[in-house]
N, CA, C and O atoms as CSV, one atom per row, in Angstrom:
chain,resi,resn,atom,element,x,y,z
A,1,UNK,N,N,96.595,91.875,71.570
A,1,UNK,CA,C,95.066,92.657,72.420
A,1,UNK,C,C,95.484,93.856,72.649
A,1,UNK,O,O,96.617,94.007,73.107
A,2,UNK,N,N,94.414,95.280,72.300
A,2,UNK,CA,C,94.728,96.283,72.713
A,2,UNK,C,C,94.758,96.358,74.496
A,2,UNK,O,O,93.986,95.754,75.241
A,3,UNK,N,N,95.784,97.201,74.872
A,3,UNK,CA,C,95.557,97.657,76.241
A,3,UNK,C,C,94.297,98.187,76.681
A,3,UNK,O,O,94.140,98.047,77.894
A,4,UNK,N,N,93.237,98.817,76.011
A,4,UNK,CA,C,92.233,98.864,76.425
A,4,UNK,C,C,91.538,97.994,76.703
A,4,UNK,O,O,90.935,98.057,77.774
A,5,UNK,N,N,91.398,97.050,75.979
A,5,UNK,CA,C,90.591,95.949,75.754
A,5,UNK,C,C,91.473,94.898,77.253
A,5,UNK,O,O,90.779,94.309,78.081
A,6,UNK,N,N,92.700,94.878,77.292
A,6,UNK,CA,C,93.476,94.732,78.873
A,6,UNK,C,C,92.837,94.627,79.425
A,6,UNK,O,O,92.324,93.587,79.836
A,7,UNK,N,N,92.429,96.578,79.846
A,7,UNK,CA,C,92.128,96.876,81.323
A,7,UNK,C,C,90.644,96.854,81.465
A,7,UNK,O,O,89.921,96.897,82.460
A,8,UNK,N,N,90.403,96.779,80.223
A,8,UNK,CA,C,88.352,96.534,80.553
A,8,UNK,C,C,88.289,94.737,81.096
A,8,UNK,O,O,87.586,94.248,81.980
A,9,UNK,N,N,89.177,94.141,80.300
A,9,UNK,CA,C,88.737,92.752,81.275
A,9,UNK,C,C,89.408,92.588,82.398
A,9,UNK,O,O,89.231,91.478,82.898
A,10,UNK,N,N,90.539,93.713,83.318
A,10,UNK,CA,C,90.743,93.497,84.663
A,10,UNK,C,C,90.010,93.604,85.189
A,10,UNK,O,O,89.736,93.029,86.242
A,11,UNK,N,N,89.233,94.667,84.421
A,11,UNK,CA,C,88.018,95.501,85.829
A,11,UNK,C,C,87.009,94.725,86.091
A,11,UNK,O,O,86.427,94.677,87.174
A,12,UNK,N,N,86.591,93.666,84.482
A,12,UNK,CA,C,85.512,92.704,84.323
A,12,UNK,C,C,86.274,91.695,85.577
A,12,UNK,O,O,85.733,91.581,86.677
A,13,UNK,N,N,87.398,91.095,85.293
A,13,UNK,CA,C,87.401,90.452,85.935
A,13,UNK,C,C,87.355,90.339,87.687
A,13,UNK,O,O,87.013,89.365,88.357
A,14,UNK,N,N,87.960,92.086,88.292
A,14,UNK,CA,C,87.460,92.395,89.491
A,14,UNK,C,C,86.642,92.475,90.013
A,14,UNK,O,O,86.476,92.297,91.220
A,15,UNK,N,N,85.514,92.931,88.771
A,15,UNK,CA,C,84.092,93.018,89.116
A,15,UNK,C,C,83.413,91.560,89.820
A,15,UNK,O,O,82.948,91.264,90.921
A,16,UNK,N,N,83.652,90.838,88.489
A,16,UNK,CA,C,83.107,88.980,88.746
A,16,UNK,C,C,83.426,88.922,90.208
A,16,UNK,O,O,82.578,88.966,91.099
A,17,UNK,N,N,84.937,88.801,90.411
A,17,UNK,CA,C,85.601,88.081,91.166
A,17,UNK,C,C,84.966,88.714,92.937
A,17,UNK,O,O,85.058,88.065,93.980
A,18,UNK,N,N,84.508,89.768,92.824
A,18,UNK,CA,C,83.879,90.285,94.103
A,18,UNK,C,C,82.860,90.226,94.322
A,18,UNK,O,O,82.123,91.137,93.944
A,19,UNK,N,N,82.427,89.294,94.926
A,19,UNK,CA,C,81.281,88.936,95.438
A,19,UNK,C,C,80.704,89.793,96.045
A,19,UNK,O,O,79.478,89.700,95.996
A,20,UNK,N,N,81.247,90.895,96.807
A,20,UNK,CA,C,80.136,91.945,97.328
A,20,UNK,C,C,81.086,92.817,97.316
A,20,UNK,O,O,82.241,92.528,97.003
A,21,UNK,N,N,80.478,94.653,97.854
A,21,UNK,CA,C,81.553,95.680,98.255
A,21,UNK,C,C,81.227,96.237,99.841
A,21,UNK,O,O,80.976,97.359,100.281
A,22,UNK,N,N,81.317,95.290,100.288
A,22,UNK,CA,C,80.956,95.286,101.889
A,22,UNK,C,C,81.752,94.410,102.073
A,22,UNK,O,O,81.792,93.287,101.569
A,23,UNK,N,N,83.018,95.314,103.459
A,23,UNK,CA,C,83.745,94.637,104.085
A,23,UNK,C,C,83.004,93.540,105.051
A,23,UNK,O,O,82.172,93.990,105.838
A,24,UNK,N,N,83.192,92.476,105.043
A,24,UNK,CA,C,83.118,91.382,106.405
A,24,UNK,C,C,84.049,91.321,107.700
A,24,UNK,O,O,83.554,91.294,108.826
A,25,UNK,N,N,85.313,91.303,107.494
A,25,UNK,CA,C,86.521,91.799,108.584
A,25,UNK,C,C,87.324,92.554,108.103
A,25,UNK,O,O,87.310,92.771,106.891
A,26,UNK,N,N,88.263,93.167,108.968
A,26,UNK,CA,C,89.207,94.122,108.642
A,26,UNK,C,C,90.559,93.851,107.379
A,26,UNK,O,O,91.170,94.577,106.595
A,27,UNK,N,N,90.568,92.499,107.713
A,27,UNK,CA,C,91.922,91.472,106.900
A,27,UNK,C,C,91.539,90.858,106.205
A,27,UNK,O,O,90.440,90.458,106.589
A,28,UNK,N,N,91.870,90.376,105.040
A,28,UNK,CA,C,91.760,89.676,103.904
A,28,UNK,C,C,92.692,88.028,104.630
A,28,UNK,O,O,93.860,87.655,104.737
A,29,UNK,N,N,91.238,87.449,104.992
A,29,UNK,CA,C,92.452,86.183,105.652
A,29,UNK,C,C,91.009,84.360,105.311
A,29,UNK,O,O,89.788,84.209,105.364
A,30,UNK,N,N,92.105,83.542,105.030
A,30,UNK,CA,C,91.304,82.692,104.756
A,30,UNK,C,C,91.467,81.677,105.754
A,30,UNK,O,O,92.544,81.332,106.240
A,31,UNK,N,N,90.213,81.170,106.062
A,31,UNK,CA,C,90.429,80.297,107.232
A,31,UNK,C,C,90.458,80.736,108.778
A,31,UNK,O,O,90.122,79.949,109.663
A,32,UNK,N,N,90.810,81.820,108.994
A,32,UNK,CA,C,91.076,82.868,109.439
A,32,UNK,C,C,93.148,83.420,109.470
A,32,UNK,O,O,93.927,83.906,110.290
A,33,UNK,N,N,93.188,82.988,108.188
A,33,UNK,CA,C,94.859,82.982,108.867
A,33,UNK,C,C,94.871,84.446,107.168
A,33,UNK,O,O,94.304,84.356,106.079
A,34,UNK,N,N,95.633,85.400,107.647
A,34,UNK,CA,C,96.290,86.848,107.306
A,34,UNK,C,C,96.598,86.182,106.065
A,34,UNK,O,O,97.036,85.034,106.144
A,35,UNK,N,N,96.456,86.666,105.028
A,35,UNK,CA,C,97.294,87.055,103.828
A,35,UNK,C,C,97.310,85.745,103.088
A,35,UNK,O,O,97.622,85.925,101.910
A,36,UNK,N,N,97.069,84.442,103.399
A,36,UNK,CA,C,97.259,83.120,102.786
A,36,UNK,C,C,98.306,82.344,103.845
A,36,UNK,O,O,98.821,81.362,103.311
A,37,UNK,N,N,98.741,82.579,105.263
A,37,UNK,CA,C,99.403,82.675,105.699
A,37,UNK,C,C,101.090,82.978,105.476
A,37,UNK,O,O,101.869,82.267,106.110
A,38,UNK,N,N,101.567,83.910,104.681
A,38,UNK,CA,C,102.894,84.813,104.431
A,38,UNK,C,C,103.181,85.274,105.138
A,38,UNK,O,O,102.185,85.687,105.732
A,39,UNK,N,N,104.603,85.757,105.912
A,39,UNK,CA,C,105.269,86.707,106.660
A,39,UNK,C,C,104.903,88.177,106.365
A,39,UNK,O,O,105.404,88.533,105.298
A,40,UNK,N,N,104.427,88.816,106.772
A,40,UNK,CA,C,103.925,90.374,106.163
A,40,UNK,C,C,105.451,90.709,106.328
A,40,UNK,O,O,106.078,90.730,105.269
A,41,UNK,N,N,106.125,90.963,107.429
A,41,UNK,CA,C,107.381,91.311,107.806
A,41,UNK,C,C,108.544,91.065,106.615
A,41,UNK,O,O,109.433,91.851,106.288
A,42,UNK,N,N,108.320,90.005,106.180
A,42,UNK,CA,C,109.563,89.560,105.353
A,42,UNK,C,C,109.273,90.126,103.911
A,42,UNK,O,O,110.192,89.753,103.183
A,43,UNK,N,N,108.564,90.709,103.373
A,43,UNK,CA,C,108.644,91.257,102.503
A,43,UNK,C,C,109.337,92.546,102.396
A,43,UNK,O,O,109.701,92.975,101.301
A,44,UNK,N,N,109.572,93.306,103.719
A,44,UNK,CA,C,109.508,94.702,104.204
A,44,UNK,C,C,111.280,94.204,104.268
A,44,UNK,O,O,111.995,95.030,103.700
A,45,UNK,N,N,111.906,93.213,104.762
A,45,UNK,CA,C,113.571,92.571,105.174
A,45,UNK,C,C,114.111,91.978,103.900
A,45,UNK,O,O,115.199,92.245,103.389
A,46,UNK,N,N,113.204,91.139,103.458
A,46,UNK,CA,C,113.925,90.506,102.363
A,46,UNK,C,C,113.302,90.705,101.473
A,46,UNK,O,O,113.437,89.646,100.861
A,47,UNK,N,N,112.645,91.334,100.867
A,47,UNK,CA,C,111.899,91.947,99.381
A,47,UNK,C,C,111.727,90.392,99.261
A,47,UNK,O,O,112.689,89.773,98.807
A,48,UNK,N,N,110.696,89.757,99.592
A,48,UNK,CA,C,110.001,88.548,98.964
A,48,UNK,C,C,108.919,88.074,99.613
A,48,UNK,O,O,108.568,88.430,100.738
A,49,UNK,N,N,108.299,87.157,98.826
A,49,UNK,CA,C,106.828,86.561,99.875
A,49,UNK,C,C,107.776,85.444,100.776
A,49,UNK,O,O,108.767,84.883,100.306
A,50,UNK,N,N,107.266,85.247,102.148
A,50,UNK,CA,C,108.268,83.805,102.606
A,50,UNK,C,C,106.978,83.138,103.094
A,50,UNK,O,O,105.974,83.848,103.159
A,51,UNK,N,N,106.891,81.728,103.477
A,51,UNK,CA,C,105.729,81.588,104.365
A,51,UNK,C,C,105.733,81.239,105.816
A,51,UNK,O,O,106.527,80.806,106.652
A,52,UNK,N,N,104.596,81.588,105.746
A,52,UNK,CA,C,105.008,82.009,107.925
A,52,UNK,C,C,105.084,80.587,107.625
A,52,UNK,O,O,104.951,79.908,106.607
A,53,UNK,N,N,105.526,80.201,109.717
A,53,UNK,CA,C,105.453,79.122,110.165
A,53,UNK,C,C,104.082,79.062,111.189
A,53,UNK,O,O,103.822,79.929,112.023
A,54,UNK,N,N,103.590,78.320,111.032
A,54,UNK,CA,C,102.287,77.915,112.005
A,54,UNK,C,C,102.334,78.007,113.660
A,54,UNK,O,O,101.595,78.036,114.644
A,55,UNK,N,N,103.166,78.021,113.425
A,55,UNK,CA,C,103.377,78.070,115.131
A,55,UNK,C,C,104.048,79.178,115.995
A,55,UNK,O,O,104.478,79.103,117.146
A,56,UNK,N,N,104.021,80.306,115.065
A,56,UNK,CA,C,104.760,81.475,115.129
A,56,UNK,C,C,103.511,82.322,114.365
A,56,UNK,O,O,103.272,82.505,113.172
A,57,UNK,N,N,102.918,82.695,115.433
A,57,UNK,CA,C,101.683,83.532,114.953
A,57,UNK,C,C,101.333,85.163,116.048
A,57,UNK,O,O,101.859,85.559,117.089
A,58,UNK,N,N,100.628,85.526,115.496
A,58,UNK,CA,C,100.477,87.123,116.286
A,58,UNK,C,C,98.834,87.187,115.861
A,58,UNK,O,O,98.478,87.019,114.694
A,59,UNK,N,N,98.127,87.384,116.682
A,59,UNK,CA,C,96.281,87.512,116.580
A,59,UNK,C,C,96.310,89.042,116.084
A,59,UNK,O,O,97.079,89.671,116.812
A,60,UNK,N,N,95.839,89.703,115.277
A,60,UNK,CA,C,95.881,91.302,114.904
A,60,UNK,C,C,94.553,91.230,114.025
A,60,UNK,O,O,94.144,90.254,113.396
A,61,UNK,N,N,93.974,92.498,114.130
A,61,UNK,CA,C,92.517,92.634,112.875
A,61,UNK,C,C,91.818,92.015,112.822
A,61,UNK,O,O,91.157,92.070,111.785
A,62,UNK,N,N,91.346,90.765,114.063
A,62,UNK,CA,C,90.515,89.926,113.519
A,62,UNK,C,C,90.695,88.536,112.587
A,62,UNK,O,O,89.869,87.756,112.114
A,63,UNK,N,N,92.308,88.600,112.542
A,63,UNK,CA,C,93.072,87.192,111.774
A,63,UNK,C,C,94.343,86.878,112.721
A,63,UNK,O,O,95.021,87.533,113.513
A,64,UNK,N,N,94.327,85.646,112.279
A,64,UNK,CA,C,95.799,85.268,112.869
A,64,UNK,C,C,96.815,85.327,111.748
A,64,UNK,O,O,96.732,84.656,110.719
A,65,UNK,N,N,97.938,86.325,112.078
A,65,UNK,CA,C,99.133,86.112,111.189
A,65,UNK,C,C,100.233,85.194,111.512
A,65,UNK,O,O,100.531,84.776,112.630
A,66,UNK,N,N,100.886,84.894,110.211
A,66,UNK,CA,C,101.861,83.944,110.644
A,66,UNK,C,C,103.361,84.440,110.685
A,66,UNK,O,O,103.221,85.652,110.520
A,67,UNK,N,N,104.696,84.203,110.808
A,67,UNK,CA,C,105.707,84.728,110.704
A,67,UNK,C,C,106.767,83.492,110.224
A,67,UNK,O,O,106.608,82.317,110.555
A,68,UNK,N,N,107.872,83.985,109.385
A,68,UNK,CA,C,108.972,82.725,109.610
A,68,UNK,C,C,109.194,83.061,110.675
A,68,UNK,O,O,108.784,82.131,111.371
A,69,UNK,N,N,109.680,83.978,111.446
A,69,UNK,CA,C,110.517,83.844,112.430
A,69,UNK,C,C,110.155,84.283,113.768
A,69,UNK,O,O,108.988,84.676,113.777
A,70,UNK,N,N,110.699,84.358,114.849
A,70,UNK,CA,C,109.706,84.934,116.359
A,70,UNK,C,C,110.406,86.663,115.926
A,70,UNK,O,O,109.647,87.593,116.198
A,71,UNK,N,N,111.757,87.027,115.301
A,71,UNK,CA,C,111.836,88.083,115.675
A,71,UNK,C,C,111.296,89.185,114.489
A,71,UNK,O,O,111.746,90.327,114.585
A,72,UNK,N,N,110.517,88.944,113.574
A,72,UNK,CA,C,109.582,89.035,112.796
A,72,UNK,C,C,108.422,89.054,113.497
A,72,UNK,O,O,107.711,90.059,113.480
A,73,UNK,N,N,108.086,87.936,114.205
A,73,UNK,CA,C,106.308,88.339,114.984
A,73,UNK,C,C,106.563,89.265,115.802
A,73,UNK,O,O,105.554,89.925,116.051
A,74,UNK,N,N,107.882,89.754,116.568
A,74,UNK,CA,C,108.165,90.147,117.436
A,74,UNK,C,C,108.381,91.604,116.715
A,74,UNK,O,O,108.463,92.530,117.523
A,75,UNK,N,N,108.485,91.961,115.341
A,75,UNK,CA,C,108.448,93.695,114.991
A,75,UNK,C,C,107.430,93.563,114.494
A,75,UNK,O,O,107.467,94.392,113.585
A,76,UNK,N,N,106.200,92.920,114.437
A,76,UNK,CA,C,104.657,92.908,113.473
A,76,UNK,C,C,104.391,93.309,115.133
A,76,UNK,O,O,104.519,94.534,115.134
A,77,UNK,N,N,104.193,93.029,116.047
A,77,UNK,CA,C,103.740,92.763,116.959
A,77,UNK,C,C,103.996,94.417,117.802
A,77,UNK,O,O,102.953,94.918,118.221
A,78,UNK,N,N,105.027,95.057,117.992
A,78,UNK,CA,C,105.378,96.318,117.831
A,78,UNK,C,C,105.098,97.105,117.163
A,78,UNK,O,O,104.718,98.130,117.730
A,79,UNK,N,N,105.107,97.121,115.675
A,79,UNK,CA,C,104.525,98.041,114.868
A,79,UNK,C,C,103.778,97.404,113.922
A,79,UNK,O,O,104.369,96.968,112.934
A,80,UNK,N,N,102.302,97.226,114.047
A,80,UNK,CA,C,101.370,96.268,113.077
A,80,UNK,C,C,101.124,97.519,111.923
A,80,UNK,O,O,101.057,97.140,110.754
A,81,UNK,N,N,100.996,98.889,112.174
A,81,UNK,CA,C,100.629,99.447,111.413
A,81,UNK,C,C,102.088,99.828,110.015
A,81,UNK,O,O,101.885,100.587,109.067
A,82,UNK,N,N,103.463,99.077,110.259
A,82,UNK,CA,C,103.992,99.734,109.555
A,82,UNK,C,C,104.483,98.301,108.493
A,82,UNK,O,O,105.088,98.465,107.434
A,83,UNK,N,N,104.112,97.038,108.995
A,83,UNK,CA,C,104.139,96.265,108.483
A,83,UNK,C,C,103.031,95.268,107.598
A,83,UNK,O,O,103.069,94.593,106.569
A,84,UNK,N,N,101.997,95.623,108.691
A,84,UNK,CA,C,100.897,94.664,107.770
A,84,UNK,C,C,100.349,95.439,105.930
A,84,UNK,O,O,100.828,96.396,105.321
A,85,UNK,N,N,99.635,94.852,105.701
A,85,UNK,CA,C,99.701,94.673,104.019
A,85,UNK,C,C,99.023,96.111,104.282
A,85,UNK,O,O,98.911,96.414,105.470
A,86,UNK,N,N,98.559,97.034,103.330
A,86,UNK,CA,C,97.379,98.381,102.940
A,86,UNK,C,C,96.380,97.919,103.251
A,86,UNK,O,O,96.610,96.858,103.832
A,87,UNK,N,N,95.062,98.182,103.175
A,87,UNK,CA,C,93.867,97.864,103.332
A,87,UNK,C,C,93.351,96.603,103.063
A,87,UNK,O,O,92.688,96.106,102.153
A,88,UNK,N,N,94.218,95.933,104.913
A,88,UNK,CA,C,93.763,94.703,105.404
A,88,UNK,C,C,94.263,93.612,104.937
A,88,UNK,O,O,94.243,92.589,105.620
A,89,UNK,N,N,94.941,93.645,103.359
A,89,UNK,CA,C,95.860,92.823,102.432
A,89,UNK,C,C,95.002,92.471,101.453
A,89,UNK,O,O,95.330,91.622,100.623
A,90,UNK,N,N,93.857,93.048,101.429
A,90,UNK,CA,C,93.006,93.140,100.078
A,90,UNK,C,C,93.696,93.696,98.723
A,90,UNK,O,O,94.678,94.428,98.600
A,91,UNK,N,N,92.688,92.988,97.546
A,91,UNK,CA,C,93.674,93.938,96.413
A,91,UNK,C,C,93.441,95.288,96.464
A,91,UNK,O,O,92.375,95.893,96.576
A,92,UNK,N,N,95.152,95.894,96.320
A,92,UNK,CA,C,95.436,97.190,96.261
A,92,UNK,C,C,94.285,97.561,94.753
A,92,UNK,O,O,93.271,98.258,94.713
A,93,UNK,N,N,94.757,97.015,94.005
A,93,UNK,CA,C,93.498,97.912,92.535
A,93,UNK,C,C,92.299,97.575,92.736
A,93,UNK,O,O,91.578,98.432,92.225
A,94,UNK,N,N,91.632,96.673,93.276
A,94,UNK,CA,C,90.649,95.896,93.647
A,94,UNK,C,C,89.695,97.594,94.269
A,94,UNK,O,O,88.741,98.233,93.826
A,95,UNK,N,N,90.503,97.726,95.321
A,95,UNK,CA,C,90.120,98.385,96.382
A,95,UNK,C,C,90.119,100.020,95.816
A,95,UNK,O,O,89.312,100.805,96.314
A,96,UNK,N,N,90.875,100.381,94.970
A,96,UNK,CA,C,91.247,101.470,93.961
A,96,UNK,C,C,89.861,101.676,93.265
A,96,UNK,O,O,89.393,102.814,93.231
A,97,UNK,N,N,89.310,100.821,92.811
A,97,UNK,CA,C,87.766,100.374,92.399
A,97,UNK,C,C,86.487,100.075,92.892
A,97,UNK,O,O,85.472,99.765,92.269
A,98,UNK,N,N,86.765,100.276,94.669
A,98,UNK,CA,C,86.020,100.292,95.370
A,98,UNK,C,C,85.216,98.497,95.462
A,98,UNK,O,O,84.042,98.228,95.714
A,99,UNK,N,N,86.138,97.733,95.215
A,99,UNK,CA,C,86.208,96.105,95.172
A,99,UNK,C,C,86.709,95.399,96.253
A,99,UNK,O,O,87.930,95.514,96.363
A,100,UNK,N,N,86.199,94.745,97.042
A,100,UNK,CA,C,87.201,94.067,98.338
A,100,UNK,C,C,86.705,92.370,97.292
A,100,UNK,O,O,85.758,91.624,97.045
A,101,UNK,N,N,88.281,92.605,96.998
A,101,UNK,CA,C,89.269,91.537,96.620
A,101,UNK,C,C,89.983,90.808,97.415
A,101,UNK,O,O,90.426,91.237,98.480
A,102,UNK,N,N,90.188,89.509,96.938
A,102,UNK,CA,C,91.116,88.678,97.918
A,102,UNK,C,C,92.352,89.032,96.978
A,102,UNK,O,O,92.183,89.470,95.840
A,103,UNK,N,N,93.615,88.808,97.540
A,103,UNK,CA,C,94.994,88.449,96.858
A,103,UNK,C,C,95.759,86.924,97.097
A,103,UNK,O,O,95.552,85.958,97.832
A,104,UNK,N,N,96.853,87.318,95.948
A,104,UNK,CA,C,97.674,86.354,95.596
A,104,UNK,C,C,99.251,86.747,96.517
A,104,UNK,O,O,100.183,87.317,95.950
A,105,UNK,N,N,99.284,86.486,97.425
A,105,UNK,CA,C,101.130,86.700,98.166
A,105,UNK,C,C,102.057,87.207,97.530
A,105,UNK,O,O,102.646,88.203,97.950
A,106,UNK,N,N,102.430,86.468,96.120
A,106,UNK,CA,C,103.115,86.318,95.246
A,106,UNK,C,C,102.806,88.027,94.085
A,106,UNK,O,O,103.679,88.403,93.303
A,107,UNK,N,N,101.738,88.625,94.216
A,107,UNK,CA,C,101.687,89.772,93.469
A,107,UNK,C,C,101.578,91.022,94.502
A,107,UNK,O,O,100.648,91.626,95.035
A,108,UNK,N,N,102.743,91.090,94.514
A,108,UNK,CA,C,102.893,92.360,95.815
A,108,UNK,C,C,103.853,93.860,95.506
A,108,UNK,O,O,104.667,93.763,94.588
A,109,UNK,N,N,103.800,94.747,95.989
A,109,UNK,CA,C,105.080,95.961,96.009
A,109,UNK,C,C,104.801,96.456,96.991
A,109,UNK,O,O,103.693,96.386,97.522
A,110,UNK,N,N,105.996,97.191,97.511
A,110,UNK,CA,C,106.329,98.084,98.377
A,110,UNK,C,C,106.505,99.703,98.148
A,110,UNK,O,O,107.561,100.034,97.607
A,111,UNK,N,N,105.799,100.501,98.419
A,111,UNK,CA,C,105.636,101.957,97.883
A,111,UNK,C,C,106.134,102.650,99.035
A,111,UNK,O,O,105.530,102.101,99.957
A,112,UNK,N,N,106.855,103.503,99.520
A,112,UNK,CA,C,107.189,104.531,100.388
A,112,UNK,C,C,106.824,103.475,101.731
A,112,UNK,O,O,105.954,103.827,102.528
A,113,UNK,N,N,107.583,102.113,101.921
A,113,UNK,CA,C,107.486,101.351,102.848
A,113,UNK,C,C,105.911,100.954,103.234
A,113,UNK,O,O,105.533,101.027,104.403
A,114,UNK,N,N,105.248,100.635,102.430
A,114,UNK,CA,C,103.710,100.557,102.677
A,114,UNK,C,C,104.047,99.157,101.509
A,114,UNK,O,O,104.599,99.118,100.410
A,115,UNK,N,N,103.448,98.178,102.332
A,115,UNK,CA,C,103.032,97.017,101.387
A,115,UNK,C,C,101.587,96.696,100.946
A,115,UNK,O,O,100.546,96.725,101.603
A,116,UNK,N,N,101.797,96.402,99.732
A,116,UNK,CA,C,100.482,96.846,98.635
A,116,UNK,C,C,100.559,94.913,98.166
A,116,UNK,O,O,101.571,94.265,97.901
A,117,UNK,N,N,99.381,94.521,98.202
A,117,UNK,CA,C,99.126,93.079,97.511
A,117,UNK,C,C,98.166,93.598,96.530
A,117,UNK,O,O,97.334,94.486,96.717
A,118,UNK,N,N,98.493,92.623,94.970
A,118,UNK,CA,C,96.971,92.567,94.523
A,118,UNK,C,C,96.429,91.227,93.978
A,118,UNK,O,O,97.172,90.284,94.250
A,119,UNK,N,N,95.168,90.860,93.179
A,119,UNK,CA,C,94.798,89.717,93.091
A,119,UNK,C,C,95.531,88.628,92.445
A,119,UNK,O,O,95.441,87.418,92.657
A,120,UNK,N,N,96.359,89.340,91.524
A,120,UNK,CA,C,97.177,88.457,90.338
A,120,UNK,C,C,98.208,89.397,90.268
A,120,UNK,O,O,98.207,90.478,90.857
A,121,UNK,N,N,99.498,88.766,89.198
A,121,UNK,CA,C,100.326,89.076,88.927
A,121,UNK,C,C,99.869,90.141,87.287
A,121,UNK,O,O,100.642,91.007,86.876
A,122,UNK,N,N,98.590,89.838,86.622
A,122,UNK,CA,C,98.514,90.707,85.776
A,122,UNK,C,C,98.100,91.855,86.419
A,122,UNK,O,O,98.688,92.922,86.247
A,123,UNK,N,N,96.747,91.690,87.444
A,123,UNK,CA,C,96.210,93.112,88.142
A,123,UNK,C,C,97.503,93.726,88.941
A,123,UNK,O,O,97.418,94.953,88.884
A,124,UNK,N,N,98.429,93.401,89.516
A,124,UNK,CA,C,99.393,93.916,89.849
A,124,UNK,C,C,100.207,94.806,88.737
A,124,UNK,O,O,100.783,95.752,89.275
A,125,UNK,N,N,100.369,94.744,87.527
A,125,UNK,CA,C,100.542,94.830,86.212
A,125,UNK,C,C,100.026,96.244,86.048
A,125,UNK,O,O,100.718,97.228,85.784
A,126,UNK,N,N,98.924,96.218,86.209
A,126,UNK,CA,C,97.513,96.987,85.701
A,126,UNK,C,C,97.732,98.377,86.730
A,126,UNK,O,O,97.717,99.583,86.485
A,127,UNK,N,N,97.951,97.542,88.064
A,127,UNK,CA,C,97.952,98.755,88.919
A,127,UNK,C,C,98.886,99.562,89.728
A,127,UNK,O,O,98.714,100.329,90.675
A,128,UNK,N,N,100.328,99.007,88.826
A,128,UNK,CA,C,101.380,100.268,88.616
A,128,UNK,C,C,101.579,100.985,88.034
A,128,UNK,O,O,102.537,101.719,88.278
A,129,UNK,N,N,100.747,101.180,86.893
A,129,UNK,CA,C,100.569,102.110,85.705
A,129,UNK,C,C,100.209,103.504,86.288
A,129,UNK,O,O,100.478,104.660,85.961
A,130,UNK,N,N,99.408,102.860,87.398
A,130,UNK,CA,C,99.446,104.346,88.495
A,130,UNK,C,C,99.233,104.445,90.195
A,130,UNK,O,O,98.227,104.612,90.884
A,131,UNK,N,N,100.117,104.332,90.397
A,131,UNK,CA,C,100.390,103.877,91.532
A,131,UNK,C,C,99.546,105.065,92.230
A,131,UNK,O,O,98.373,104.948,92.583
A,132,UNK,N,N,100.546,106.540,92.407
A,132,UNK,CA,C,99.398,107.229,92.923
A,132,UNK,C,C,98.173,107.634,92.901
A,132,UNK,O,O,97.614,107.764,93.990
A,133,UNK,N,N,97.532,107.898,91.836
A,133,UNK,CA,C,96.578,107.539,91.291
A,133,UNK,C,C,95.474,106.511,92.144
A,133,UNK,O,O,94.345,106.714,92.591
A,134,UNK,N,N,96.291,105.428,92.138
A,134,UNK,CA,C,95.495,104.296,92.219
A,134,UNK,C,C,95.310,103.832,94.079
A,134,UNK,O,O,94.404,103.220,94.644
A,135,UNK,N,N,96.963,104.613,94.777
A,135,UNK,CA,C,96.711,104.801,96.469
A,135,UNK,C,C,95.546,105.803,96.906
A,135,UNK,O,O,94.830,105.719,97.904
A,136,UNK,N,N,95.542,106.569,96.113
A,136,UNK,CA,C,94.629,107.989,96.331
A,136,UNK,C,C,92.675,107.145,96.368
A,136,UNK,O,O,91.921,107.167,97.341
A,137,UNK,N,N,92.467,106.697,95.385
A,137,UNK,CA,C,91.338,106.267,95.185
A,137,UNK,C,C,91.268,105.064,96.196
A,137,UNK,O,O,90.375,104.726,96.972
A,138,UNK,N,N,92.203,104.659,95.994
A,138,UNK,CA,C,92.173,102.775,97.348
A,138,UNK,C,C,91.435,103.285,98.816
A,138,UNK,O,O,90.466,102.910,99.476
A,139,UNK,N,N,92.612,104.510,98.947
A,139,UNK,CA,C,92.544,104.947,100.541
A,139,UNK,C,C,90.765,105.748,100.631
A,139,UNK,O,O,89.930,105.348,101.443
A,140,UNK,N,N,90.502,106.848,99.670
A,140,UNK,CA,C,89.353,106.767,100.044
A,140,UNK,C,C,88.066,106.065,100.161
A,140,UNK,O,O,87.125,106.341,100.905
A,141,UNK,N,N,88.197,104.947,99.159
A,141,UNK,CA,C,87.368,103.642,99.335
A,141,UNK,C,C,87.305,102.793,100.780
A,141,UNK,O,O,86.366,102.245,101.357
A,142,UNK,N,N,88.693,102.927,101.094
A,142,UNK,CA,C,89.011,101.909,102.267
A,142,UNK,C,C,88.904,102.714,103.706
A,142,UNK,O,O,89.189,102.208,104.792
A,143,UNK,N,N,88.482,103.935,103.522
A,143,UNK,CA,C,87.641,104.851,104.571
A,143,UNK,C,C,86.406,104.488,104.487
A,143,UNK,O,O,85.865,104.097,105.522
A,144,UNK,N,N,85.705,104.521,103.335
A,144,UNK,CA,C,84.898,104.460,103.932
A,144,UNK,C,C,84.301,103.100,104.106
A,144,UNK,O,O,83.196,103.134,104.647
A,145,UNK,N,N,84.764,101.861,103.776
A,145,UNK,CA,C,84.359,100.965,104.230
A,145,UNK,C,C,84.960,100.761,105.690
A,145,UNK,O,O,84.263,100.626,106.696
A,146,UNK,N,N,85.726,100.760,105.677
A,146,UNK,CA,C,85.944,100.915,107.535
A,146,UNK,C,C,85.581,101.570,108.061
A,146,UNK,O,O,85.877,101.484,109.253
A,147,UNK,N,N,84.613,102.804,107.620
A,147,UNK,CA,C,83.753,103.541,108.901
A,147,UNK,C,C,81.986,103.261,108.902
A,147,UNK,O,O,81.079,103.968,109.340
A,148,UNK,N,N,81.960,101.774,108.140
A,148,UNK,CA,C,80.454,101.229,108.271
A,148,UNK,C,C,80.583,101.016,110.245
A,148,UNK,O,O,81.637,100.857,110.861
A,149,UNK,N,N,79.324,101.075,110.784
A,149,UNK,CA,C,79.217,100.378,111.671
A,149,UNK,C,C,79.977,99.147,112.534
A,149,UNK,O,O,80.324,99.241,113.712
A,150,UNK,N,N,80.148,97.989,111.679
A,150,UNK,CA,C,80.668,97.157,112.214
A,150,UNK,C,C,82.089,97.279,113.036
A,150,UNK,O,O,82.578,96.623,113.956
A,151,UNK,N,N,82.569,98.538,112.203
A,151,UNK,CA,C,84.145,98.560,112.429
A,151,UNK,C,C,84.299,99.574,113.359
A,151,UNK,O,O,85.413,99.764,113.848
A,152,UNK,N,N,82.805,100.643,113.857
A,152,UNK,CA,C,83.400,101.392,114.489
A,152,UNK,C,C,83.038,101.156,116.055
A,152,UNK,O,O,83.564,101.853,116.923
């Protein structure tokens, strides 16, 4: 497959997966649990996805966040803007294209101390080809989405 075809397929998959392009909640959550129950602080501290403990939680931005330790929960509670993934944990590449898409906690990157999640490892690979450009586009789309009346 050519690179152009792979990119077209990635965009088509994201478009198909995106049931809507409006945001209903500021955090990607399944059953009200943010980022599929993974500890957002662990990405920063151990540079790996770590599943959180259902007994160690904190509610932030309309979702329950899980942590692998009380220390990580306290770090998050004291500075959620530092540890929460960008775009509420929705796919960074999808957001760069204006889509609200779920994520796989295994498809992650930290850039400039900011956690970004992607829909899949394949989508992450595409996103990494132009991180600055994708971040700029995603930031613009995110601002538009969270400026909707339901988030003000």
